[in-house]
C-alpha positions as CSV (number, residue, x, y, z in Angstrom):
1,M,70.3,105.3,86.5
2,T,69.4,102.9,83.6
3,W,67.0,100.0,83.8
4,A,69.9,97.6,83.3
5,I,71.6,98.9,86.5
6,A,68.4,98.9,88.4
7,A,67.8,95.2,87.4
8,K,71.3,94.4,88.8
9,L,70.4,96.0,92.1
10,L,67.1,94.2,92.1
11,A,68.9,90.9,91.5
12,I,71.1,91.6,94.5
13,W,68.1,92.2,96.7
14,V,66.5,89.0,95.5
15,A,69.6,87.0,96.5
16,V,69.7,88.7,99.9
17,A,66.0,87.9,100.3
18,I,66.6,84.2,99.5
19,G,69.3,84.1,102.2
20,W,67.0,85.8,104.6
21,T,64.3,83.2,103.9
22,V,66.7,80.4,104.4
23,G,67.8,81.8,107.7
24,R,64.3,82.7,108.9
25,M,63.0,79.2,108.1
26,R,66.2,77.6,109.7
27,W,66.4,75.3,106.7
28,L,70.2,74.8,107.3
29,G,69.6,73.9,111.0
30,G,72.5,74.6,113.3
31,G,72.7,76.3,116.6
32,P,71.6,79.7,117.8
33,A,72.9,83.0,116.4
34,G,76.5,83.7,117.4
35,S,77.3,80.1,118.3
36,D,80.0,78.1,116.5
37,T,77.3,76.0,114.7
38,D,75.3,79.1,113.6
39,P,74.9,78.4,109.8
40,A,75.6,82.1,109.0
41,R,78.9,81.8,110.8
42,V,79.7,78.5,109.2
43,L,79.2,80.0,105.8
44,A,81.2,83.1,106.7
45,N,84.1,80.8,107.8
46,A,83.8,78.9,104.5
47,A,84.1,82.1,102.6
48,F,86.9,83.4,104.8
49,Y,89.0,80.3,104.7
50,I,88.3,78.8,101.3
51,F,86.7,81.0,98.7
52,V,88.1,84.5,99.5
53,P,91.7,83.2,99.8
54,A,91.3,81.4,96.4
55,L,90.0,84.7,94.8
56,L,92.8,86.8,96.4
57,F,95.6,84.4,95.4
58,R,94.5,84.1,91.8
59,T,93.9,87.8,91.4
60,T,97.3,88.7,92.8
61,A,99.2,85.9,91.0
62,R,97.7,87.0,87.6
63,L,98.0,90.8,88.3
64,D,99.7,92.7,85.4
65,T,101.4,95.4,87.4
66,A,103.0,97.0,84.3
67,A,99.6,97.7,82.8
68,L,97.9,99.3,85.9
69,P,97.1,103.0,85.6
70,W,99.1,104.0,88.7
71,A,98.1,107.7,88.6
72,F,94.4,106.8,88.8
73,L,95.1,104.2,91.5
74,F,97.1,106.7,93.5
75,A,94.2,109.2,93.3
76,F,91.8,106.6,94.6
77,F,93.7,104.7,97.2
78,V,95.6,107.5,99.0
79,P,92.4,109.3,100.1
80,V,90.5,106.1,100.7
81,L,93.1,104.4,102.9
82,A,93.8,107.6,104.7
83,L,90.1,108.1,105.4
84,I,89.7,104.5,106.6
85,A,92.6,105.0,109.0
86,L,91.1,108.3,110.3
87,M,87.7,106.7,110.8
88,Y,89.3,103.8,112.7
89,A,91.0,106.4,115.0
90,L,87.7,108.2,115.4
91,Y,85.7,105.1,116.2
92,R,88.4,103.9,118.6
93,W,88.3,107.3,120.4
94,R,84.5,107.1,120.6
95,S,84.2,103.4,121.4
96,K,81.9,102.4,124.2
97,P,82.8,100.1,127.1
98,G,81.9,96.5,126.3
99,E,82.2,96.8,122.5
100,G,85.7,95.2,122.4
101,V,88.8,96.3,120.7
102,V,87.7,94.9,117.3
103,A,84.7,97.2,117.0
104,P,86.6,100.3,115.6
105,S,88.1,98.2,112.8
106,V,84.8,96.6,111.9
107,R,83.1,100.0,111.7
108,A,86.0,101.4,109.6
109,I,85.7,98.6,107.0
110,T,81.9,99.0,106.9
111,A,82.3,102.7,106.1
112,G,85.2,102.2,103.7
113,F,84.8,99.0,101.8
114,G,82.5,99.3,98.7
115,N,80.6,96.7,96.7
116,T,82.9,96.9,93.6
117,L,81.7,93.7,92.0
118,Q,78.0,93.1,92.4
119,V,77.1,96.8,92.1
120,G,80.2,98.5,90.8
121,L,80.8,96.5,87.7
122,P,77.4,97.0,86.1
123,V,77.4,100.7,87.0
124,A,80.8,101.2,85.5
125,A,79.9,99.2,82.3
126,G,76.5,100.9,82.0
127,V,77.5,104.5,82.6
128,F,81.1,104.7,81.4
129,G,81.4,102.0,78.8
130,E,84.5,99.9,78.0
131,K,87.0,102.6,78.8
132,G,85.6,103.3,82.2
133,L,85.2,99.6,82.9
134,A,88.9,99.1,82.4
135,I,89.7,101.8,85.0
136,H,87.1,100.2,87.4
137,I,88.7,96.8,87.0
138,A,92.1,98.1,87.7
139,V,90.9,99.6,91.0
140,V,89.0,96.4,91.8
141,S,92.2,94.3,91.4
142,L,93.8,96.1,94.4
143,H,90.6,97.1,96.3
144,A,90.2,94.1,98.6
145,L,94.0,93.4,98.8
146,S,94.8,96.9,100.2
147,I,91.8,97.6,102.4
148,L,91.5,94.1,104.0
149,T,95.3,93.9,104.5
150,L,95.4,97.3,106.2
151,L,92.5,96.6,108.6
152,T,93.7,93.1,109.3
153,A,97.0,94.5,110.5
154,I,95.2,97.1,112.6
155,V,92.8,94.6,114.2
156,E,95.5,92.1,114.9
157,L,97.6,94.8,116.5
158,D,94.7,95.7,118.8
159,L,94.1,92.1,119.7
160,A,97.8,91.5,120.4
161,R,98.1,94.6,122.5
162,E,95.1,93.5,124.5
163,R,96.6,90.0,125.2
164,S,100.2,90.9,125.8
165,S,99.8,93.0,129.0
166,G,102.2,95.8,127.9
167,N,105.0,93.6,126.5
168,L,106.0,95.6,123.4
169,A,108.1,92.9,121.8
170,G,105.4,90.3,122.4
171,T,102.8,92.6,120.9
172,L,104.8,93.2,117.7
173,L,105.7,89.6,117.3
174,Q,102.1,88.4,117.8
175,T,100.8,91.1,115.4
176,V,103.2,90.1,112.7
177,R,102.5,86.4,113.1
178,N,98.7,86.8,113.2
179,T,98.7,89.3,110.3
180,V,100.9,87.1,108.0
181,I,99.4,83.7,108.9
182,H,96.0,84.9,108.0
183,P,93.4,83.8,105.4
184,V,93.4,87.2,103.8
185,V,97.0,88.4,104.0
186,L,98.8,85.0,103.4
187,P,97.1,84.4,100.0
188,V,98.0,87.9,98.9
189,L,101.7,87.4,99.9
190,A,101.7,84.0,98.2
191,G,100.2,85.5,95.1
192,L,102.7,88.3,94.9
193,A,105.5,85.8,95.4
194,W,104.2,83.7,92.5
195,N,103.7,86.8,90.4
196,A,107.3,87.8,91.0
197,T,108.5,84.6,89.4
198,G,106.9,85.5,86.1
199,L,105.4,82.0,85.8
200,T,101.8,81.4,84.8
201,L,99.5,79.4,86.9
202,P,99.1,75.8,85.8
203,A,95.9,75.3,83.9
204,V,94.4,72.9,86.5
205,A,95.3,75.1,89.5
206,D,94.0,78.2,87.7
207,E,90.7,76.5,86.9
208,A,90.3,75.3,90.4
209,L,91.0,78.7,91.9
210,Q,88.6,80.3,89.5
211,S,85.9,77.9,90.4
212,L,86.4,78.6,94.1
213,G,86.6,82.3,93.6
214,T,83.3,82.6,91.7
215,A,81.5,81.3,94.7
216,V,82.4,84.4,96.7
217,V,79.7,86.7,95.2
218,P,76.6,84.4,95.5
219,L,77.7,83.1,98.9
220,C,78.2,86.6,100.3
221,L,74.9,87.8,99.0
222,T,72.9,85.0,100.6
223,L,75.0,85.4,103.7
224,I,73.9,89.0,104.1
225,G,70.3,87.8,104.1
226,M,71.0,84.9,106.5
227,S,72.8,87.2,108.9
228,L,69.8,89.6,108.8
229,A,67.5,86.8,109.8
230,Y,69.8,85.5,112.5
231,Y,71.1,88.7,114.1
232,G,68.2,91.1,113.3
233,W,68.5,94.9,113.1
234,P,70.9,96.7,115.5
235,R,69.4,98.0,118.8
236,T,70.4,101.6,118.1
237,W,70.4,103.5,114.8
238,H,72.7,106.3,115.8
239,G,75.9,104.5,114.9
240,L,74.4,103.0,111.8
241,A,73.4,106.4,110.4
242,G,77.0,107.6,110.8
243,L,78.3,104.6,108.9
244,L,75.8,105.3,106.0
245,V,76.8,108.9,105.8
246,A,80.5,108.0,105.8
247,K,80.1,105.4,103.1
248,L,77.7,107.1,100.7
249,L,78.6,110.8,101.2
250,L,81.9,111.4,103.0
251,M,84.0,108.8,101.2
252,P,83.2,110.0,97.6
253,A,83.4,113.6,98.7
254,V,87.0,113.1,100.0
255,V,88.0,111.2,96.9
256,L,86.5,113.9,94.7
257,G,88.2,116.7,96.6
258,I,91.7,115.2,96.6
259,A,91.6,113.7,93.1
260,H,90.1,116.7,91.4
261,W,91.4,119.8,93.3
262,G,94.5,118.1,94.8
263,L,95.8,116.0,91.9
264,G,94.1,117.7,89.0
265,L,92.2,114.6,87.8
266,N,89.3,115.3,85.4
267,G,86.8,113.6,83.0
268,M,86.1,109.9,83.0
269,P,89.0,108.8,85.3
270,L,87.7,111.2,88.0
271,A,84.1,110.1,87.5
272,V,85.0,106.4,87.7
273,I,87.0,106.5,90.9
274,V,84.5,108.8,92.6
275,M,81.7,106.4,91.8
276,I,83.7,103.5,93.2
277,A,84.1,105.5,96.4
278,A,80.3,106.1,96.4
279,L,79.4,102.4,96.2
280,P,77.4,100.9,99.1
281,T,79.1,98.7,101.7
282,G,80.4,95.4,100.3
283,S,79.8,92.0,101.7
284,N,83.5,91.5,102.7
285,A,82.7,93.9,105.6
286,L,80.3,91.3,107.0
287,I,82.7,88.5,106.6
288,F,85.3,90.6,108.4
289,A,82.8,91.3,111.2
290,Q,81.8,87.6,111.6
291,R,85.5,86.6,111.5
292,Y,86.1,88.7,114.6
293,R,82.6,88.2,116.1
294,A,81.8,91.9,116.4
295,L,78.8,94.1,115.3
296,E,77.3,91.6,112.9
297,A,73.8,93.1,113.1
298,E,75.1,96.6,112.6
299,V,77.3,95.6,109.6
300,T,74.4,93.6,108.0
301,A,72.0,96.5,108.4
302,A,74.5,98.9,106.9
303,T,75.1,96.7,103.9
304,V,71.4,96.3,103.2
305,I,70.4,99.9,103.8
306,S,73.3,101.4,101.9
307,T,72.5,99.3,98.9
308,V,68.9,100.6,99.0
309,L,70.0,104.2,99.5
310,Y,72.5,103.9,96.7
311,V,69.6,104.1,94.2
312,A,69.1,107.7,95.3
313,T,72.7,108.8,96.0
314,A,74.3,107.4,92.8
315,P,72.4,109.7,90.4
316,L,73.3,112.7,92.6
317,W,77.0,112.0,92.3
318,L,76.7,111.3,88.6
319,A,74.9,114.6,88.1
320,L,77.6,116.5,90.1
321,L,80.4,114.9,88.2
322,A,78.8,115.6,84.8
323,W,78.5,119.3,85.8
324,L,81.9,119.6,87.4
325,S,84.0,117.7,84.9
326,P,82.1,116.1,81.9
327,W,83.5,112.9,80.5
């Protein structure tokens, strides 16, 4: 791992440390952890209802679908989405009483959603150069859209099932309504609808959306630190260890196996998508957890620790890929 990439990781930890200091000193005031006036929750709501929707809408509305490398995307998203669905099923089967119906989805996104921007972009640029960066950006353009949409639909189905008391029609209706009228899914659908018209975004709207979207990264990084200060570390490390293994080892191993031996992918495209799968947990997992008020401490710890451990696991995956299929 080069010094430039290490500097990027260090910058992430500095931003998280600033958020932790702000939360620890209670500089933003507010109520106790978990309350509606908890500053960490207020910032998470701001990200979820303002900044993330702006980013998703602009990304989808400007997406050039004709230029996307669909073969590479297929090799990445098929195993990733399938594994996330399987992990959700496993976590739901193993869920403990009192955790709530949301917990399996929160753990699934923690184990499956990578930090493709703050960590992934500098790694792709530093290791693979311009060609590899282009593949990475193509995956990033659909990363949040696909994973967040899938897990939003799953969690809303679970919540609707819990509330409807066995009424199948009511469950399906509530699931569809809550999934579509949602700050993640609705901007995606609206962006796709705009994209289908073939029109470009007006300059003022595009500038406003870009300004809002650029706030996602710094806000989410400081939010991780604030959440760590407010919620602390999880009471048990057993579940956390499983999340870390799934994110840093299982996810890239599955992508490597299916993409290379199943679909015949080699060289740089294979290396890029495997390294995307090997990324540490992204901050959107924490926003998701805070949106549904579940496992905030566990997700925060997984995000921080996976980023630290990535310094050790990333060189191992790069070495394996260089030996298996040089780029």
